[in-house]
C-alpha positions in Angstrom: -45.3 -25.4 -22.7 -48.3 -22.6 -23.9 -48.1 -19.3 -21.7 -51.5 -18.7 -20.7 -51.9 -15.2 -19.5 -55.5 -16.1 -18.0 -53.7 -17.7 -16.0 -53.0 -16.0 -12.8 -50.0 -18.1 -11.9 -48.0 -17.9 -15.1 -48.8 -14.3 -14.7 -46.9 -13.6 -11.3 -44.4 -15.6 -12.6 -43.7 -13.6 -15.4 -43.4 -10.9 -13.4 -41.5 -12.3 -10.8 -38.8 -13.2 -13.4 -39.4 -9.9 -15.0 -37.9 -8.2 -11.6 -34.8 -10.6 -10.8 -34.1 -10.2 -14.3 -34.3 -5.6 -13.9 -33.2 -6.1 -10.2 -29.4 -8.0 -11.6 -29.0 -6.0 -14.3 -29.6 -2.9 -12.0 -26.7 -4.5 -9.9 -24.3 -5.0 -13.0 -24.9 -1.7 -14.2 -24.9 0.4 -11.2 -20.9 1.5 -11.9 -21.4 2.7 -14.9 -24.7 4.7 -13.6 -24.0 6.3 -11.1 -23.9 10.2 -11.1 -21.1 12.8 -10.8 -22.0 12.6 -7.2 -21.0 9.5 -6.6 -17.6 9.4 -8.1 -14.5 8.9 -5.8 -11.7 9.6 -8.6 -9.3 8.4 -5.2 -11.4 5.8 -4.0 -10.8 6.5 -0.2 -14.7 5.6 -0.2 -16.0 9.7 0.5 -17.4 10.6 -3.0 -14.9 13.3 -4.6 -17.6 15.9 -3.9 -18.1 15.7 -0.5 -14.1 15.0 -0.1 -11.7 17.3 1.3 -8.3 15.8 -0.7 -10.4 14.2 -4.0 -7.0 13.2 -5.6 -5.5 11.6 -2.6 -6.7 8.7 -0.6 -8.0 10.0 3.0 -10.8 8.3 4.5 -10.4 9.5 7.9 -10.6 13.6 6.3 -7.6 14.5 8.8 -7.8 18.4 8.9 -6.1 19.7 12.1 -6.3 23.7 10.7 -9.9 23.3 9.6 -9.5 25.1 6.3 -10.8 22.4 4.0 -8.4 20.8 2.7 -7.6 16.9 3.8 -3.8 17.3 5.6 -2.5 14.8 3.5 -2.8 17.6 0.6 -2.3 20.5 2.4 0.6 22.6 1.3 -0.1 24.8 4.3 -1.2 23.1 7.4 -1.0 26.1 9.6 -3.3 25.1 13.0 -2.5 28.6 14.5 -3.3 31.1 10.9 -0.3 33.0 11.1 0.7 31.5 7.4 3.7 29.2 9.0 3.0 25.7 8.4 3.0 23.3 11.7 6.1 21.4 11.2 5.7 17.3 10.7 4.1 17.6 7.4 6.2 17.1 4.7 4.2 18.0 2.4 4.2 22.5 3.3 5.3 24.3 1.0 5.1 27.5 3.2 7.9 28.4 6.4 7.6 26.3 9.5 6.8 28.3 11.9 7.9 28.5 15.2 5.0 28.5 17.1 2.8 26.2 15.9 0.3 26.8 18.5 0.3 30.3 18.9 0.2 32.9 16.6 3.2 35.0 15.6 3.5 36.6 12.6 6.2 37.4 12.9 7.9 35.0 13.8 11.0 36.6 16.4 12.7 34.8 18.0 15.6 37.1 20.4 17.4 33.7 21.1 18.1 32.1 18.2 16.5 28.7 20.0 13.9 27.6 17.4 10.7 29.0 19.8 9.1 31.5 18.6 8.9 34.5 21.2 5.6 34.8 21.4 5.9 30.7 22.9 9.3 30.7 24.8 9.5 30.3 28.8 12.3 32.6 28.2 12.9 34.0 24.9 16.4 35.8 26.4 17.3 32.2 27.6 18.5 29.9 24.2 18.8 26.4 26.8 15.2 27.4 28.3 16.6 27.2 32.4 18.2 24.1 31.7 21.0 26.5 33.2 19.2 27.6 36.5 18.1 30.9 34.4 15.5 33.3 36.7 12.3 32.4 35.2 11.3 35.2 37.7 12.8 37.9 35.6 13.6 36.3 32.1 11.4 38.3 30.3 12.6 41.6 31.9 16.4 41.3 32.1 17.6 42.5 28.7 18.9 39.8 25.9 21.8 38.0 27.2 24.8 38.2 24.4 
């Protein structure tokens, strides 16, 4: 078949075939032509530039303490910001907080029941009133030994 470039139909067909070939090549080559802003090292569908944990998959981008590091790779998930980590985060390398929702940098626990005085309803009663210790007077009474 002789191609007549003066024939508009031949020119249209050549253009359409060229565009289809070009588009197909772009689809095939697209994974190799991505820019650095599109890289996703952990394959969680979040580009590394926006990923709060770029080397560990976490598509939900959970960051309970809002420190910019995703929970799955945060070495100290600390919601109250006192430097002690919330319980239940096994990757925490910081000491565990005995009062995770209340700032208490000194971690005082006078009755040694594992609940910090800052959030303990009765910091002088190791049983937290299970023994009917008077909660009204609790904070006024001296530490029981």
